[in-house]
Backbone as CSV, one residue per row, in Angstrom:
resi,resn,N_x,N_y,N_z,CA_x,CA_y,CA_z,C_x,C_y,C_z
1,MET,86.301,97.017,114.745,86.640,97.629,113.478,87.801,96.856,112.861
2,PRO,87.705,96.493,111.573,88.737,95.646,110.967,89.981,96.403,110.474
3,TYR,90.212,97.615,110.981,91.443,98.306,110.612,91.918,99.204,111.750
4,THR,93.213,99.479,111.707,93.813,100.436,112.630,94.603,101.434,111.788
5,ILE,94.774,102.614,112.326,95.614,103.620,111.677,96.717,103.995,112.656
6,ASP,97.923,103.840,112.205,99.099,104.194,112.994,99.671,105.475,112.383
7,TRP,99.501,106.582,113.087,99.966,107.874,112.580,101.457,108.011,112.823
8,LYS,102.184,108.337,111.787,103.624,108.571,111.863,103.880,110.066,111.692
9,ARG,105.144,110.446,111.762,105.489,111.870,111.679,104.958,112.502,110.387
10,ASN,105.111,111.828,109.267,104.633,112.401,108.005,103.846,111.387,107.171
11,GLY,103.239,110.435,107.858,102.480,109.432,107.137,101.498,108.693,108.020
12,ALA,100.827,107.757,107.392,99.846,106.929,108.101,99.944,105.510,107.565
13,ILE,99.840,104.558,108.478,99.834,103.151,108.108,98.497,102.559,108.532
14,LYS,97.757,102.068,107.539,96.475,101.418,107.803,96.694,99.918,107.704
15,ARG,96.299,99.214,108.753,96.391,97.751,108.753,94.981,97.176,108.846
16,PHE,94.643,96.338,107.886,93.334,95.706,107.833,93.458,94.252,108.263
17,SER,92.403,93.747,108.905,92.396,92.350,109.324,90.970,91.821,109.269
18,GLY,90.872,90.500,109.174,89.550,89.873,109.131,88.818,90.207,107.850
19,ARG,87.515,90.117,107.923,86.674,90.417,106.759,86.523,91.928,106.637
20,VAL,86.880,92.467,105.497,86.863,93.908,105.258,85.827,94.231,104.190
21,SER,84.925,95.137,104.513,83.883,95.538,103.568,84.251,96.855,102.886
22,PHE,83.507,97.197,101.854,83.692,98.483,101.203,83.503,99.617,102.209
23,HIS,82.499,99.479,103.076,82.257,100.517,104.083,83.497,100.721,104.959
24,ASP,84.177,99.654,105.330,85.391,99.762,106.146,86.477,100.547,105.410
25,VAL,86.660,100.231,104.134,87.676,100.920,103.338,87.314,102.392,103.193
26,LEU,86.051,102.670,102.877,85.608,104.059,102.737,85.780,104.818,104.040
27,GLN,85.414,104.205,105.163,85.562,104.864,106.458,87.033,105.140,106.768
28,SER,87.911,104.207,106.428,89.343,104.426,106.683,89.869,105.582,105.835
29,GLU,89.387,105.699,104.598,89.781,106.825,103.741,89.268,108.146,104.320
30,GLN,88.045,108.138,104.832,87.490,109.343,105.455,88.263,109.706,106.715
31,ASP,88.661,108.707,107.499,89.453,108.969,108.708,90.772,109.650,108.357
32,ILE,91.398,109.206,107.281,92.668,109.795,106.856,92.439,111.214,106.334
33,SER,91.516,111.369,105.406,91.345,112.670,104.756,90.749,113.741,105.673
34,SER,90.067,113.348,106.730,89.488,114.344,107.647,90.407,114.645,108.834
35,SER,91.551,113.994,108.874,92.485,114.207,109.976,93.167,115.572,109.865
36,PRO,93.434,116.214,110.985,94.189,117.470,110.930,95.622,117.250,110.424
37,HIS,96.092,116.006,110.405,97.430,115.679,109.903,97.477,115.598,108.377
38,TYR,96.320,115.586,107.724,96.251,115.267,106.299,97.144,116.158,105.432
39,THR,97.148,117.431,105.676,97.919,118.323,104.807,99.420,118.097,104.919
40,GLY,99.888,117.498,106.000,101.306,117.221,106.174,101.722,115.816,105.795
41,LEU,100.779,114.986,105.412,101.112,113.603,105.057,101.910,113.543,103.761
42,ARG,102.834,112.584,103.719,103.596,112.322,102.501,103.374,110.893,102.012
43,TYR,102.800,110.050,102.876,102.503,108.687,102.434,101.352,108.105,103.252
44,VAL,100.652,107.165,102.612,99.665,106.314,103.275,99.942,104.895,102.785
45,LEU,100.240,104.017,103.728,100.489,102.620,103.410,99.305,101.816,103.928
46,SER,98.623,101.145,103.022,97.469,100.314,103.388,97.869,98.850,103.272
47,ASP,97.881,98.168,104.397,98.323,96.778,104.459,97.116,95.855,104.617
48,TYR,96.829,95.092,103.564,95.709,94.153,103.567,96.179,92.715,103.781
49,THR,97.449,92.534,104.147,97.971,91.188,104.371,97.143,90.502,105.462
50,GLY,96.610,89.359,105.154,95.814,88.630,106.132,94.360,89.059,106.214
51,ALA,93.982,90.068,105.433,92.583,90.512,105.443,91.820,89.854,104.300
52,ASP,90.552,89.669,104.501,89.670,89.140,103.466,88.932,90.329,102.859
53,TYR,89.489,90.854,101.776,88.885,92.006,101.092,88.785,91.665,99.618
54,GLN,87.589,91.782,99.061,87.344,91.364,97.690,87.243,92.514,96.699
55,GLY,87.474,93.757,97.155,87.417,94.895,96.246,86.061,95.568,96.253
56,ILE,85.870,96.436,95.271,84.641,97.224,95.223,83.889,96.960,93.923
57,THR,82.603,97.229,93.965,81.766,97.083,92.783,81.819,98.383,91.976
58,ASP,81.348,98.317,90.757,81.319,99.519,89.917,80.497,100.627,90.553
59,SER,79.401,100.275,91.204,78.546,101.299,91.814,79.202,101.960,93.030
60,GLN,80.166,101.281,93.647,80.851,101.846,94.812,82.029,102.729,94.422
61,LYS,82.492,102.606,93.192,83.659,103.362,92.755,83.462,104.872,92.858
62,ALA,82.268,105.352,92.552,82.027,106.803,92.554,82.278,107.411,93.926
63,ASP,81.851,106.734,94.985,82.032,107.264,96.340,83.504,107.379,96.712
64,ILE,84.242,106.328,96.484,85.649,106.345,96.888,86.472,107.232,95.962
65,ASN,86.107,107.286,94.670,86.825,108.150,93.737,86.637,109.619,94.074
66,ALA,85.431,110.000,94.450,85.180,111.397,94.831,86.015,111.787,96.038
67,LEU,86.114,110.903,96.994,86.908,111.169,98.192,88.391,111.317,97.837
68,ARG,88.891,110.465,96.986,90.308,110.515,96.615,90.625,111.733,95.753
69,ILE,89.738,112.099,94.849,89.968,113.288,94.029,89.969,114.535,94.906
70,GLY,89.021,114.602,95.843,89.004,115.728,96.783,90.265,115.775,97.622
71,GLY,90.760,114.610,98.032,91.991,114.542,98.808,93.188,115.044,98.025
72,PHE,93.212,114.761,96.734,94.313,115.226,95.894,94.327,116.752,95.813
73,MET,93.151,117.349,95.780,93.069,118.818,95.720,93.655,119.453,96.983
74,VAL,93.514,118.785,98.111,94.014,119.306,99.388,95.501,119.009,99.559
75,ASN,95.941,117.805,99.184,97.338,117.417,99.373,97.776,116.485,98.239
76,PRO,98.342,117.043,97.178,98.772,116.208,96.050,100.104,115.490,96.272
77,ARG,100.758,115.723,97.399,102.101,115.172,97.628,102.107,113.775,98.244
78,ILE,100.969,113.228,98.571,100.907,111.917,99.228,101.186,110.795,98.225
79,LYS,101.989,109.833,98.646,102.195,108.592,97.897,101.367,107.508,98.594
80,TYR,100.630,106.728,97.817,99.814,105.645,98.344,100.430,104.303,97.962
81,ALA,100.684,103.476,98.965,101.191,102.123,98.750,100.177,101.137,99.311
82,PHE,99.865,100.106,98.545,98.926,99.069,98.962,99.658,97.738,98.996
83,VAL,99.622,97.057,100.147,100.210,95.733,100.277,99.063,94.732,100.291
84,LEU,99.002,93.908,99.246,97.942,92.912,99.136,98.330,91.874,98.107
85,GLN,97.693,90.718,98.229,97.965,89.641,97.299,96.776,89.320,96.385
86,ASN,95.645,89.917,96.639,94.442,89.634,95.854,94.571,90.266,94.462
87,PRO,94.655,89.440,93.397,94.842,89.992,92.052,93.675,90.855,91.574
88,VAL,92.473,90.590,92.045,91.310,91.392,91.653,91.447,92.818,92.195
89,VAL,91.814,92.934,93.461,91.960,94.254,94.072,93.174,94.978,93.481
90,GLN,94.266,94.253,93.255,95.430,94.863,92.608,95.035,95.452,91.259
91,SER,94.252,94.706,90.505,93.801,95.148,89.191,92.905,96.385,89.298
92,GLN,92.024,96.414,90.296,91.151,97.576,90.475,91.964,98.838,90.780
93,ILE,92.993,98.701,91.595,93.824,99.854,91.937,94.593,100.318,90.704
94,LYS,95.172,99.396,89.967,95.910,99.752,88.752,94.994,100.397,87.721
95,GLU,93.769,99.924,87.638,92.785,100.509,86.733,92.459,101.946,87.137
96,ALA,92.315,102.191,88.432,92.030,103.548,88.907,93.181,104.502,88.587
97,VAL,94.412,104.009,88.670,95.578,104.825,88.316,95.560,105.106,86.815
98,ALA,95.326,104.088,86.011,95.329,104.233,84.554,94.221,105.176,84.073
99,GLU,93.089,105.154,84.760,91.963,106.015,84.371,92.080,107.415,84.968
100,ALA,93.196,107.688,85.652,93.468,108.995,86.276,92.445,109.354,87.338
101,VAL,91.852,108.349,87.965,90.962,108.577,89.096,91.798,108.634,90.373
102,MET,92.807,107.810,90.408,93.750,107.801,91.527,94.876,108.736,91.124
103,LEU,94.751,109.994,91.490,95.681,111.015,91.028,97.009,111.010,91.776
104,HIS,96.990,110.599,93.027,98.229,110.510,93.789,99.119,109.420,93.194
105,GLU,100.424,109.549,93.397,101.329,108.488,92.987,100.965,107.244,93.804
106,THR,100.690,106.144,93.121,100.134,104.949,93.766,100.750,103.697,93.186
107,ARG,101.043,102.741,94.069,101.545,101.444,93.621,101.000,100.345,94.522
108,THR,100.949,99.137,93.966,100.588,97.960,94.747,101.831,97.090,94.913
109,PHE,101.885,96.402,96.045,103.018,95.540,96.369,102.502,94.260,97.002
110,GLU,103.282,93.206,96.885,102.905,91.943,97.513,103.491,91.789,98.898
111,THR,104.511,92.595,99.233,105.107,92.487,100.561,105.273,93.866,101.191
112,TRP,105.330,93.843,102.528,105.551,95.062,103.306,106.895,95.684,102.939
113,ASP,107.940,94.862,102.842,109.280,95.380,102.564,109.350,96.104,101.223
114,GLN,108.668,95.583,100.215,108.652,96.251,98.908,108.008,97.638,99.025
115,ALA,106.887,97.705,99.720,106.192,98.988,99.883,107.032,99.962,100.704
116,ALA,107.615,99.463,101.782,108.435,100.320,102.647,109.619,100.886,101.872
117,ARG,110.256,100.065,101.081,111.402,100.534,100.281,110.973,101.647,99.335
118,TRP,109.832,101.464,98.653,109.333,102.470,97.717,109.040,103.788,98.437
119,LEU,108.521,103.693,99.659,108.191,104.889,100.425,109.395,105.468,101.173
120,GLY,110.496,104.748,101.186,111.674,105.207,101.926,111.573,104.994,103.425
121,LEU,110.855,103.944,103.828,110.646,103.625,105.245,111.531,102.441,105.649
122,PRO,111.735,102.246,106.940,112.448,101.046,107.387,111.684,99.793,106.928
123,SER,112.385,98.718,106.670,111.770,97.496,106.137,110.730,96.885,107.052
124,SER,110.968,96.830,108.329,109.976,96.227,109.227,109.386,97.292,110.115
125,SER,108.066,97.217,110.305,107.387,98.221,111.140,106.306,97.574,111.949
């Protein structure tokens, strides 16, 4: 599996590696949202540094958007941080925020330290 989830006291850190497909991203979102920890989460940091992920197609957006909207209904307090350098994926995430599909507070970052600072976490993890 090209990702791991590191559960923290009030958050989750997803680290992706290798070639990452839409199915991998969707499965990781399902793993987070179906966890008994979900209602207590305050952040999810998704780190794509070093992963080969090209984003999602228009036809795949409906599946992931439905999952995220449902997640917001259960826990609107989560902040989502994405660490990645791919401008296409950064643009897709920003577009989802602008279109109010990504209802949680969400930002993209190019480095782990930037994301950690925004989330109030230690710089290195």
